[in-house]
Every structure is written in structure tokens, then in C-alpha cells.
C-alpha positions as CSV (number, residue, x, y, z in Angstrom):
1,M,0.0,0.0,0.0
2,E,2.8,2.4,0.9
3,N,4.5,1.8,-2.5
4,Q,1.2,2.4,-4.3
5,K,0.7,5.7,-2.4
6,E,4.2,6.8,-3.3
7,E,3.7,5.9,-7.0
8,G,0.4,7.8,-7.0
9,A,2.1,10.8,-5.5
10,V,4.8,10.8,-8.2
11,K,2.2,10.4,-10.9
12,R,0.4,13.6,-9.7
13,K,3.7,15.5,-10.2
14,L,4.1,14.7,-13.9
15,G,1.2,16.0,-16.0
16,L,0.7,16.4,-19.7
17,F,2.8,19.6,-19.9
18,D,5.7,17.9,-18.0
19,A,5.5,14.9,-20.4
20,I,5.6,17.2,-23.5
21,M,8.6,19.1,-22.0
22,L,10.3,15.7,-21.4
23,V,9.7,14.7,-25.1
24,M,10.9,18.0,-26.4
25,G,13.8,18.3,-24.0
26,S,15.1,14.8,-24.8
27,M,14.9,15.5,-28.6
28,I,16.5,19.0,-28.7
29,G,20.1,18.4,-27.8
30,S,22.9,19.4,-30.1
31,G,22.0,18.0,-33.5
32,I,19.9,20.8,-34.9
33,F,22.7,23.3,-34.2
34,I,25.4,21.1,-35.9
35,V,24.2,18.4,-38.4
36,S,23.0,20.6,-41.2
37,A,26.6,21.1,-42.2
38,D,27.0,17.4,-42.9
39,I,23.7,17.3,-44.7
40,M,24.8,20.1,-47.0
41,R,28.1,18.5,-47.7
42,N,26.3,15.3,-48.8
43,L,23.7,16.9,-51.0
44,G,24.8,20.5,-51.7
45,S,21.4,22.1,-52.3
46,G,18.8,24.0,-50.3
47,Y,16.0,21.9,-51.7
48,W,17.6,18.7,-50.6
49,L,18.5,20.0,-47.2
50,I,14.8,20.7,-46.6
51,V,13.8,17.3,-48.1
52,V,16.0,15.5,-45.6
53,W,14.4,17.3,-42.7
54,V,10.9,16.7,-44.1
55,I,11.5,13.0,-44.5
56,T,12.9,12.8,-41.0
57,G,9.9,14.7,-39.6
58,V,7.4,12.3,-41.3
59,M,9.4,9.4,-40.0
60,T,9.5,10.7,-36.4
61,I,5.8,11.7,-36.1
62,A,4.7,8.4,-37.8
63,A,6.7,6.4,-35.2
64,A,5.3,8.5,-32.3
65,I,1.7,8.0,-33.5
66,S,2.4,4.2,-33.8
67,Y,4.1,4.0,-30.4
68,G,1.0,5.6,-28.9
69,E,-1.0,2.5,-29.3
70,L,1.6,0.4,-27.5
71,S,2.1,3.0,-24.7
72,A,-1.7,2.9,-24.0
73,M,-1.7,-0.9,-24.0
74,F,1.4,-1.3,-21.8
75,P,1.5,1.8,-19.5
76,K,4.4,0.4,-17.5
77,A,7.9,1.7,-16.6
78,G,10.5,0.6,-19.1
79,G,8.7,1.8,-22.3
80,Q,10.1,0.4,-25.5
81,Y,11.9,-2.3,-23.7
82,T,8.6,-3.5,-22.2
83,Y,6.8,-3.3,-25.5
84,L,9.4,-5.5,-27.3
85,K,9.5,-8.0,-24.4
86,E,5.7,-8.3,-24.3
87,I,5.2,-8.6,-28.0
88,F,8.2,-10.6,-29.2
89,G,9.5,-12.3,-26.0
90,K,12.3,-11.8,-23.5
91,M,15.2,-12.2,-26.0
92,M,14.0,-9.3,-28.1
93,G,13.5,-7.2,-25.0
94,F,17.0,-8.1,-23.9
95,L,18.5,-7.3,-27.2
96,Y,17.0,-3.8,-27.2
97,G,18.1,-3.3,-23.6
98,W,21.6,-4.6,-24.5
99,G,21.7,-2.3,-27.5
100,M,20.4,0.6,-25.4
101,F,23.1,0.2,-22.8
102,T,26.0,-0.5,-25.2
103,V,25.1,1.9,-28.0
104,I,21.8,3.7,-28.0
105,Q,21.3,5.5,-24.7
106,T,25.0,5.7,-23.6
107,G,26.1,6.5,-27.2
108,T,23.6,9.4,-27.4
109,I,24.7,10.7,-24.0
110,A,28.3,10.6,-25.2
111,A,27.6,12.3,-28.6
112,V,25.6,15.1,-26.9
113,G,28.4,15.4,-24.3
114,V,31.0,15.8,-27.1
115,A,28.7,18.5,-28.7
116,F,28.6,20.3,-25.3
117,G,32.4,20.4,-25.4
118,K,32.4,21.7,-28.9
119,F,30.2,24.7,-28.0
120,T,32.1,25.3,-24.9
121,A,35.2,25.5,-27.0
122,Y,33.6,28.4,-28.9
123,L,33.6,30.4,-25.7
124,I,37.0,29.0,-24.6
125,P,39.1,28.8,-27.8
126,T,42.1,27.3,-26.0
127,L,40.0,24.0,-25.8
128,N,40.2,23.9,-29.6
129,D,43.8,25.1,-29.9
130,A,45.2,22.8,-27.2
131,A,47.3,19.9,-28.3
132,P,45.6,16.5,-28.0
133,L,46.3,14.7,-24.7
134,F,47.0,11.5,-26.7
135,Q,47.3,10.8,-30.4
136,S,48.1,7.7,-32.4
137,G,47.5,8.0,-36.1
138,G,44.0,9.3,-36.7
139,Y,42.9,8.5,-33.1
140,K,43.2,11.2,-30.5
141,I,41.9,12.2,-27.1
142,T,41.2,15.9,-26.8
143,W,40.2,18.3,-24.0
144,I,36.7,18.5,-25.6
145,Q,36.3,14.8,-25.0
146,I,37.5,15.1,-21.4
147,L,35.0,18.0,-20.8
148,A,32.2,15.8,-22.1
149,I,33.2,13.0,-19.7
150,V,33.3,15.5,-16.8
151,V,29.7,16.7,-17.6
152,I,28.3,13.2,-18.0
153,L,29.8,12.1,-14.6
154,L,28.7,15.3,-12.9
155,L,25.1,14.9,-14.1
156,T,25.2,11.2,-13.1
157,Y,26.3,12.2,-9.6
158,I,23.6,14.9,-9.3
159,N,21.0,12.3,-10.3
160,T,22.1,10.0,-7.6
161,K,21.1,12.6,-5.0
162,G,17.4,12.2,-5.8
163,V,14.8,13.6,-8.1
164,E,13.5,16.5,-6.1
165,G,13.4,19.6,-8.3
166,G,14.2,17.5,-11.3
167,K,10.9,18.4,-13.1
168,L,11.5,22.1,-12.6
169,L,15.1,21.9,-13.8
170,Q,14.1,19.9,-16.9
171,N,11.4,22.4,-17.7
172,I,13.8,25.3,-17.4
173,F,16.3,23.6,-19.6
174,T,13.7,22.8,-22.2
175,G,12.3,26.3,-22.0
176,S,15.8,27.6,-22.7
177,K,16.1,25.4,-25.8
178,I,12.8,26.5,-27.2
179,V,13.6,30.2,-26.5
180,A,17.0,29.7,-28.3
181,L,15.3,28.2,-31.4
182,I,12.5,30.7,-31.6
183,G,14.9,33.6,-31.1
184,L,17.1,32.2,-33.9
185,I,14.1,31.8,-36.2
186,V,12.6,35.2,-35.6
187,L,15.8,37.2,-35.6
188,G,17.2,35.2,-38.5
189,F,14.6,36.8,-40.8
190,L,14.4,40.2,-39.1
191,L,18.1,41.1,-38.6
192,V,19.9,39.3,-41.4
193,K,22.1,41.6,-43.5
194,N,22.9,39.4,-46.5
195,N,20.1,37.2,-47.8
196,F,21.2,33.9,-49.4
197,W,17.8,32.2,-49.8
198,N,17.5,32.7,-53.5
199,E,21.1,31.6,-54.1
200,N,20.7,28.4,-52.0
201,M,17.3,27.5,-53.6
202,G,18.5,28.5,-57.1
203,L,20.0,25.1,-57.7
204,G,16.6,23.5,-57.6
205,W,16.7,19.7,-57.5
206,K,20.3,19.5,-58.6
207,A,22.4,17.7,-56.0
208,F,26.1,17.9,-55.2
209,N,28.4,16.5,-52.6
210,N,31.7,17.7,-51.2
211,L,33.3,15.1,-48.9
212,K,36.9,15.5,-50.1
213,T,39.5,16.4,-47.4
214,D,43.1,17.5,-47.3
215,A,45.9,15.6,-45.5
216,A,44.9,17.2,-42.2
217,G,41.3,16.0,-42.6
218,N,39.8,19.5,-43.4
219,F,37.1,19.6,-46.0
220,L,38.1,21.2,-49.4
221,K,35.7,24.0,-50.4
222,S,36.6,23.5,-54.0
223,G,35.6,19.8,-54.1
224,W,31.9,20.1,-55.1
225,E,30.8,17.4,-57.6
226,S,27.4,16.9,-59.2
227,I,25.6,13.7,-58.2
228,S,22.5,11.9,-59.6
229,G,20.6,8.6,-59.5
230,L,21.5,6.1,-56.8
231,T,24.3,8.4,-55.6
232,I,21.6,10.9,-54.5
233,M,19.8,8.1,-52.6
234,G,23.1,7.2,-50.9
235,G,23.6,10.9,-50.1
236,I,20.2,11.2,-48.6
237,A,20.8,8.2,-46.4
238,A,24.2,9.5,-45.3
239,A,22.7,13.0,-44.7
240,M,19.8,11.5,-42.6
241,V,22.2,10.0,-40.1
242,G,22.5,13.5,-38.5
243,S,18.8,14.5,-38.9
244,V,17.6,11.2,-37.5
245,F,20.0,11.5,-34.5
246,S,18.7,15.0,-33.9
247,S,15.1,13.7,-33.8
248,V,15.4,10.6,-31.5
249,A,15.0,10.1,-27.8
250,W,11.3,11.2,-27.8
251,E,10.5,7.7,-26.6
252,N,12.4,8.5,-23.3
253,V,9.0,9.6,-22.0
254,T,7.8,6.0,-22.2
255,F,10.6,4.9,-19.8
256,V,9.0,6.8,-17.0
257,S,5.4,5.8,-17.8
258,G,4.7,4.8,-14.2
259,E,5.3,8.4,-13.1
260,I,3.0,10.2,-15.5
261,E,-0.6,11.1,-14.7
262,N,-3.1,9.2,-16.8
263,P,-0.4,7.4,-18.9
264,K,-2.9,5.7,-21.3
265,K,-3.8,9.1,-22.7
266,N,-1.0,11.6,-21.8
267,I,2.0,9.6,-23.1
268,V,0.6,9.4,-26.7
269,R,-0.5,13.0,-26.5
270,A,3.0,14.1,-25.3
271,M,4.8,12.1,-28.0
272,V,2.7,13.3,-30.9
273,L,2.5,17.0,-29.8
274,G,6.1,17.1,-28.7
275,T,7.6,15.5,-31.8
276,S,5.4,17.6,-34.1
277,A,6.4,20.8,-32.4
278,V,10.1,19.9,-32.5
279,M,10.1,19.0,-36.1
280,I,8.4,22.2,-37.1
281,L,11.0,24.2,-35.1
282,Y,13.8,22.2,-36.8
283,L,12.4,22.9,-40.3
284,L,12.1,26.7,-39.5
285,V,15.7,26.8,-38.1
286,N,17.0,25.3,-41.4
287,F,15.1,28.0,-43.2
288,V,17.1,30.5,-41.2
289,Y,20.4,28.7,-42.1
290,L,19.4,28.9,-45.8
291,N,18.5,32.6,-45.4
292,T,21.6,33.7,-43.5
293,L,24.4,31.6,-45.0
294,N,25.5,30.5,-48.5
295,R,26.1,26.8,-49.3
296,D,29.8,26.9,-48.3
297,G,28.9,28.8,-45.1
298,I,26.6,26.0,-44.0
299,A,28.7,23.1,-45.3
300,F,32.0,24.3,-43.9
301,A,31.0,26.0,-40.7
302,T,33.9,25.8,-38.2
303,N,33.6,22.5,-36.3
304,D,30.1,22.2,-37.9
305,R,28.7,24.8,-35.5
306,V,26.2,26.2,-38.1
307,A,24.0,27.9,-35.5
308,V,26.9,29.9,-34.2
309,V,28.0,31.0,-37.7
310,A,24.4,31.9,-38.5
311,S,24.0,34.0,-35.3
312,E,27.3,35.8,-36.2
313,Q,25.6,36.9,-39.4
314,I,22.4,37.9,-37.5
315,F,23.9,39.6,-34.4
316,G,27.5,40.3,-35.4
317,T,30.5,38.8,-33.7
318,G,29.8,39.8,-30.1
319,I,27.4,39.3,-27.3
320,G,24.6,37.9,-29.4
321,T,26.8,35.0,-30.6
322,I,28.0,34.3,-27.1
323,I,24.4,34.1,-25.9
324,M,23.6,31.6,-28.6
325,A,26.6,29.4,-27.7
326,V,25.6,29.5,-24.0
327,L,21.9,28.7,-24.9
328,V,23.1,25.7,-26.9
329,M,25.3,24.6,-24.0
330,I,22.2,24.8,-21.8
331,S,20.3,22.7,-24.4
332,T,22.9,20.0,-24.5
333,F,23.4,20.0,-20.7
334,G,19.7,19.6,-20.2
335,C,19.4,16.9,-22.8
336,I,22.1,14.8,-21.1
337,N,20.4,15.2,-17.8
338,G,17.1,13.9,-19.2
339,L,18.8,11.0,-21.0
340,V,20.8,10.0,-17.8
341,L,17.6,10.0,-15.7
342,A,15.4,8.1,-18.1
343,G,17.9,5.5,-19.2
344,S,18.7,4.4,-15.7
345,R,15.1,3.5,-15.1
346,V,15.1,1.0,-18.1
347,F,18.2,-0.8,-16.8
348,Q,16.6,-1.0,-13.4
349,T,13.5,-2.6,-15.0
350,M,15.7,-5.0,-16.9
351,A,17.5,-6.0,-13.7
352,K,14.2,-6.8,-12.0
353,D,13.4,-9.1,-14.9
354,G,16.8,-10.8,-14.4
355,M,18.2,-9.4,-17.6
356,F,20.7,-6.9,-16.3
357,F,23.2,-6.7,-13.3
358,K,21.3,-7.4,-10.1
359,A,23.1,-4.4,-8.5
360,A,21.0,-2.1,-10.7
361,I,17.7,-3.2,-8.9
362,A,18.2,-1.4,-5.6
363,N,17.4,2.3,-5.0
364,N,19.7,4.2,-2.7
365,K,18.5,6.2,0.3
366,N,17.4,9.0,-2.1
367,G,15.0,6.7,-3.9
368,V,17.0,6.4,-7.2
369,P,18.8,3.5,-8.8
370,E,22.3,4.8,-8.0
371,K,24.3,1.8,-9.3
372,S,22.3,1.7,-12.6
373,L,23.1,5.4,-13.0
374,W,26.9,4.9,-12.5
375,M,27.0,1.9,-14.8
376,Q,25.4,4.0,-17.5
377,G,27.5,7.0,-16.8
378,I,30.9,5.2,-16.8
379,W,30.2,3.4,-20.1
380,A,29.0,6.7,-21.7
381,A,32.3,8.2,-20.6
382,V,34.2,5.4,-22.3
383,L,32.3,6.0,-25.5
384,C,33.3,9.6,-25.5
385,L,36.9,8.3,-26.0
386,S,35.9,5.9,-28.8
387,G,35.7,8.3,-31.6
388,Q,34.6,11.7,-32.9
389,Y,31.1,13.0,-33.0
390,G,30.3,11.8,-36.5
391,N,31.4,8.3,-35.8
392,L,29.0,8.0,-32.9
393,L,26.2,9.5,-34.9
394,D,26.5,7.0,-37.7
395,M,26.5,4.0,-35.3
396,I,23.7,5.2,-33.1
397,S,21.2,6.4,-35.8
398,F,21.3,3.0,-37.6
399,V,20.7,0.9,-34.5
400,I,18.0,3.2,-33.2
401,V,16.0,3.1,-36.5
402,L,16.4,-0.7,-36.6
403,F,14.7,-1.0,-33.2
404,Y,12.1,1.7,-34.0
405,M,11.2,-0.4,-37.0
406,I,10.8,-3.6,-35.0
407,T,8.6,-1.8,-32.4
408,V,6.4,-0.2,-35.1
409,F,6.1,-3.6,-36.8
410,G,4.9,-4.8,-33.3
411,V,1.8,-2.6,-33.7
412,I,0.8,-4.5,-36.9
413,Y,1.9,-7.9,-35.5
414,L,-0.4,-7.4,-32.4
415,R,-3.3,-6.3,-34.6
416,I,-3.1,-9.5,-36.5
417,K,-2.2,-11.9,-33.7
418,Q,-4.4,-10.5,-30.9
419,P,-7.1,-8.3,-32.5
420,N,-9.3,-8.4,-29.5
421,L,-6.9,-6.9,-27.0
422,E,-8.1,-3.7,-25.4
423,R,-6.6,-0.7,-27.2
424,P,-7.3,2.6,-25.3
425,Y,-5.7,4.4,-28.2
426,K,-5.5,3.2,-31.8
427,T,-2.9,4.3,-34.3
428,W,-4.2,7.1,-36.5
429,L,-4.6,6.1,-40.1
430,Y,-3.6,2.5,-39.4
431,P,-2.1,0.7,-41.3
432,I,-0.8,3.5,-43.4
433,T,1.1,5.3,-40.6
434,P,3.2,2.3,-39.5
435,I,3.8,1.2,-43.1
436,V,5.1,4.6,-44.1
437,Y,7.6,4.5,-41.2
438,L,8.6,0.9,-42.1
439,L,9.2,1.8,-45.8
440,I,11.3,4.9,-45.0
441,G,13.2,3.1,-42.2
442,A,14.0,0.1,-44.4
443,A,15.3,2.4,-47.2
444,F,17.4,4.4,-44.7
445,C,18.9,1.3,-43.1
446,G,19.5,-0.5,-46.4
447,L,21.2,2.5,-48.1
448,L,23.3,3.1,-45.0
449,L,24.5,-0.5,-45.0
450,M,25.5,0.0,-48.7
451,Y,27.2,3.4,-48.3
452,K,28.5,3.7,-44.7
453,Q,29.3,0.1,-43.8
454,Q,32.3,1.1,-41.6
455,Y,29.9,2.6,-39.0
456,T,26.7,0.6,-39.4
457,W,28.2,-2.8,-39.1
458,P,29.9,-2.2,-35.7
459,G,26.6,-1.1,-34.2
460,L,24.8,-4.1,-35.6
461,I,27.5,-6.5,-34.4
462,I,27.3,-5.0,-30.9
463,V,23.5,-5.8,-30.8
464,V,24.0,-9.3,-32.2
465,L,26.6,-10.0,-29.6
466,G,23.7,-9.7,-27.1
467,V,22.4,-13.1,-28.3
468,P,25.1,-15.2,-26.7
469,V,25.0,-12.9,-23.7
470,Y,21.3,-13.5,-23.3
471,L,21.7,-17.3,-23.8
472,F,24.5,-17.3,-21.2
473,L,22.4,-15.4,-18.6
474,N,19.5,-17.7,-19.1
475,R,21.6,-20.8,-19.0
476,K,23.0,-19.8,-15.6
477,K,19.4,-19.0,-14.5
478,A,18.3,-22.5,-15.5
479,L,21.2,-24.1,-13.6
């Protein structure tokens, strides 16, 4: 009874608005401020830049609408892990959880942490200029990576001290992100001195890429080449790695289902409203980039910080640009905080099912899964050292979409296998909505496997390695 009372008290603290803020806060991290540079390098046209973001928006909202049916059917803590376990069995649930711990959640935390370091380096140039702490061939450990690790471990420590005030902090962080984006959108059209919109859109549907680098790894501005046919398809898939990464983590709200008031209705509302709002903001921000910067300005922004370069054109190099960099740092800081909190709840749920380290089950005196938090934080810190931002993006995006596809397919599978199950919410425009997601997702994953194998296969192999781990754990259990 006491636990039920506590659970009810927590539920009353997280209403629809809080759930929407969690969705938007988890999505808006660093990607929108950075990845448009890589998209432009892959496709070289304003039209194609917008197409990539529109496709990503359709994918994201279609997935959120489909997930809504499952969230209403299984309003339990653990979210996507729970859905996969209930629909396809324990092994599939474990593989998702394994992938989440090894690549998805921890890798996202690491990538956003590295982005935080990049924007901090804008304010403290010595971070960029300092010699690497370690270098061997193309691999190096920089101060930016060390800063990312410090932030991840700091937020992990803060989360071990309890969740009091967590909702307020998350709402403040999310509010700051939204203010930053809206400010950039409005002022990007009002204050811009040189308008590049017509120049960027003048190329029409012609596509170009420019991925050539010099001996030091710097992109060559004179390397634009016209592309067509299947090469454009490959370019779209490669470009979408960044936009997809910028648009994930909305499902984090399902991880804390047990703490949201009226979860059967509010989770689906939060996912659909939150993802729709974020994708509209993302599209408008890219309109600003196309309005304030030419093609080279977007493609070759220093360290891919397109938002900072755009704000330099809007405000001039001064206080306005510094404010933008600080707001982006707040955005990434808040995103890491939400990811750290939500992910630890899934690993705790897995541990209760006997599919993760037993130590992750217990809460500390502050009522939070401290050991689960530290396991997640330490592994994310290790991933910060594993490679640069782009490498993490490629691996994470592929694996995330793969599991999104399996989960969305679960909606169709359950409709066929158990049509009489109670469904408090039914997917809008079923079966069109899930099929649209599955088709786009299949094309994305297939093209990525063809054109970026060096990063997709490692992520896939990590997930597949979960099979023998699962069999080993269950064998020990049987004995």
C-alpha cells in the first residue's frame, strides 16, 4: 500500500505539460545546431536540405503515432523495452536493452556530451587550440572529450542525489532550448544583413556533394561534384544520419510511464504533440540557415557549428553569438540530464526481470537507482573516447532506427495476432502510418549499409553480440 501511495504521488507530479517538456527536452540536444553542415556536404542544395528534414519529420511523427498504441496498452515503466518484451518475447526485449546500454542511450549521451564540449570551445578557444592529450595515427583524445566526460559524470552524480526539483530543472532547460530556437528563427529573418535564400534555392533539384578532405582532414571547399541517381539516394541516407540522430529520444517519455498522470492518454499526446512541435522548429531553423548563410557557409561552418555562424551573421561577432553558444550549451546540458535519468530506469526494470546486473535493482537512500546510473555514466564516458562526434552519430542512428522499425512492426503484429486486445488508443490512419515508417526506415537502413558500412556494421554487431550474452544469462538461471 505504501508503495502504491508513493507511486500515485509521483504520478500527480508529472502531468501532460511535463511529459511534453520531457519529449521536447530529450529531442532537442545538439544536433539541430550542428548536423545541417554534414547534410549540406552530402547533398549541396537548399532543396535537398529541406527534403532530408521533411522525410525525418514524417518518420519521427509516424513512429510517435504508432508507439502511442503500445504506450496505451502497456503503461508500465520501461517503455520500448517493455513493448518489445511483451510482443516478441524476452530475448527481443533483452537485445533492445543490451543495444540501449552498449550503443543507443549511452552513445547518445556521449555524442551530446561531445557536442557540449564543442560549443564550450567556442567560448574558450584554448580548448580547440590545445594539443591532444593523446594521439596515435588518426585517433586522438582531446580536451573537448575530457570535458564531455566530466559533464556526464557530474550529471550522473547529481541524479544519484534524488529527483526533487528534477521536473523544474528539466522544464527550465527545455524552455531555454525553445527560446533559443524561436529567437534564432525570428531574428534570423528580421536582422539578417545578406540574404542567401535565392542563391541556396536557385540550384533546384540538382544535388552535389563535397566530402573531399586534405591531408589534415579538413574539407576542401573547391571539391563540389554533381551527383545523380542512386548516388543521391546514398547521399540522402548518409545525410539523414544526422537529422535522425537530432530527432530521436522522444521515446524516453515511455521509460517513465509509471510516473505520468493518466499514462494511457497523456503519453501518446505528449509524444505526438512534442515530436510535431520539435520537427516544425527544426524545419524553421533550417530556413534560417538557408536565409543567412550560403552553401559553403553551411557546409564548412567551423567544427560544424552552423548555429553559431548563422548567429554571427544575425547579431555580429559579439554578445549575441556568445548568448547563442551559451543557450546551446544549456540545451545539450539539459538533454544529457534527461537521458541520464530516463535510461537508468530502463536498466533497473531489466534488472528486475533478471536481464541486467542485479546491483541495478536497488534504490539508494534518495530513492533512485544509483548503481544503474553509475554503470550507464561510466560506459558513456568510455564511448566519449571511442571516436569523434560523426562516428558516434552513424552507429547510433542506424541501430535506433532498426529498433524503431521492430517496435512499429509490433503494432501491426499485435493487430493480426491479438485483434481483441483492449486498445485505449488506436494508431491514427492505421495501417498507413506504421507502413510509411517501415518503408522509409527500411530504405534508410539499407542504403546506410551500402554506403556507410564502416559505421553501421559495428553497431549491428554489438547488438547481435547480445544473443550469446542472453543465452549465457538464461543458462545460468536454469542451472
